[in-house]
PLY file of the C-alpha trace (Angstrom):
ply
format ascii 1.0
element vertex 111
property float x
property float y
property float z
element edge 110
property int vertex1
property int vertex2
end_header
33.98 -19.85 -99.59
36.51 -17.11 -100.27
40.37 -17.35 -98.69
43.14 -15.36 -98.39
46.23 -16.21 -100.51
49.55 -14.57 -99.20
52.66 -15.49 -100.89
56.26 -13.93 -101.42
57.28 -15.18 -97.88
61.25 -17.33 -97.62
64.35 -17.14 -96.04
66.79 -13.82 -96.65
69.78 -12.39 -94.37
69.49 -9.41 -92.55
69.11 -6.03 -94.17
67.62 -7.99 -97.70
63.58 -7.11 -98.83
60.80 -9.33 -99.62
57.72 -8.54 -100.91
54.32 -10.19 -99.82
51.65 -9.96 -101.46
47.96 -10.96 -100.62
45.02 -11.85 -103.28
41.50 -13.62 -102.50
40.58 -16.86 -104.13
37.25 -15.08 -105.17
35.57 -11.74 -104.86
35.86 -9.57 -101.95
33.63 -6.29 -102.16
34.33 -3.43 -100.45
37.44 -4.23 -98.82
38.05 -1.38 -96.48
40.75 -2.41 -94.59
43.31 -4.72 -95.79
46.31 -5.44 -92.54
49.66 -7.64 -92.24
50.37 -9.67 -89.10
53.31 -11.06 -87.58
53.09 -14.27 -85.27
56.01 -15.74 -83.90
55.29 -19.50 -82.21
54.35 -19.12 -79.10
53.05 -15.78 -79.23
50.41 -13.47 -80.12
49.62 -12.17 -83.76
50.40 -8.80 -84.36
49.82 -6.14 -85.90
52.77 -4.81 -88.55
50.74 -3.04 -91.26
47.13 -1.91 -91.53
45.80 0.28 -95.47
42.20 1.83 -95.28
40.21 2.24 -98.42
41.41 6.55 -98.30
44.91 5.25 -98.33
45.47 6.03 -94.68
48.09 3.85 -93.36
49.04 2.26 -89.88
52.62 0.24 -89.22
54.28 -1.06 -85.36
56.99 1.41 -84.76
59.24 -1.32 -85.18
58.99 -1.62 -88.86
58.42 2.38 -89.24
60.26 4.07 -92.41
61.05 0.07 -93.40
57.87 -1.77 -94.08
55.75 -0.22 -97.00
51.64 -1.16 -96.99
49.91 -0.47 -101.03
47.13 -1.74 -102.59
45.42 -2.65 -105.61
41.62 -2.57 -105.78
41.68 -3.22 -109.53
43.29 -6.33 -108.85
42.08 -6.57 -105.14
45.56 -7.59 -104.03
47.66 -5.47 -101.47
51.31 -5.63 -100.72
53.56 -5.96 -98.21
57.12 -4.71 -98.79
60.02 -5.12 -96.57
63.22 -3.42 -96.56
65.86 -3.64 -94.43
64.91 -6.20 -92.83
66.19 -8.12 -89.25
67.25 -10.48 -87.96
64.62 -12.04 -85.37
62.69 -15.34 -84.93
61.23 -17.15 -87.40
57.39 -15.89 -88.43
54.37 -16.44 -89.83
53.24 -13.49 -91.77
49.22 -13.33 -91.97
46.59 -10.91 -94.65
43.27 -9.92 -93.12
40.37 -7.98 -95.04
37.19 -8.63 -93.76
36.93 -10.85 -91.73
38.90 -13.14 -93.95
41.92 -14.14 -93.18
45.14 -16.01 -95.07
47.09 -18.90 -94.31
49.71 -17.26 -93.61
53.78 -16.79 -95.57
56.86 -17.56 -93.59
59.53 -15.30 -92.96
63.36 -16.19 -91.67
65.46 -13.53 -91.45
69.43 -14.59 -90.39
71.79 -12.47 -89.74
0 1
1 2
2 3
3 4
4 5
5 6
6 7
7 8
8 9
9 10
10 11
11 12
12 13
13 14
14 15
15 16
16 17
17 18
18 19
19 20
20 21
21 22
22 23
23 24
24 25
25 26
26 27
27 28
28 29
29 30
30 31
31 32
32 33
33 34
34 35
35 36
36 37
37 38
38 39
39 40
40 41
41 42
42 43
43 44
44 45
45 46
46 47
47 48
48 49
49 50
50 51
51 52
52 53
53 54
54 55
55 56
56 57
57 58
58 59
59 60
60 61
61 62
62 63
63 64
64 65
65 66
66 67
67 68
68 69
69 70
70 71
71 72
72 73
73 74
74 75
75 76
76 77
77 78
78 79
79 80
80 81
81 82
82 83
83 84
84 85
85 86
86 87
87 88
88 89
89 90
90 91
91 92
92 93
93 94
94 95
95 96
96 97
97 98
98 99
99 100
100 101
101 102
102 103
103 104
104 105
105 106
106 107
107 108
108 109
109 110
């Protein structure tokens, strides 16, 4: 069964950057929209960014101007470049494509 695998999370200081990557373990045909979501323990999962096949992007208000989502269809991968990270509660970032979800990657930003 195909799974999505995220990578690139970690612990950083406020103001630093992280690049998250997501790739499937097998082939997912015709991924129309890739997405990144964020979940803090005890809270609902929230959309961070999405990108469709035309390259149209959508961002949560809190990350506009700091985060950039991109996709590489030739490699069947997508990325979330996170700049100027703010000190917020530790969260797990999840990648999604079609009906698939990854296991998540932890991001912690300290002040």
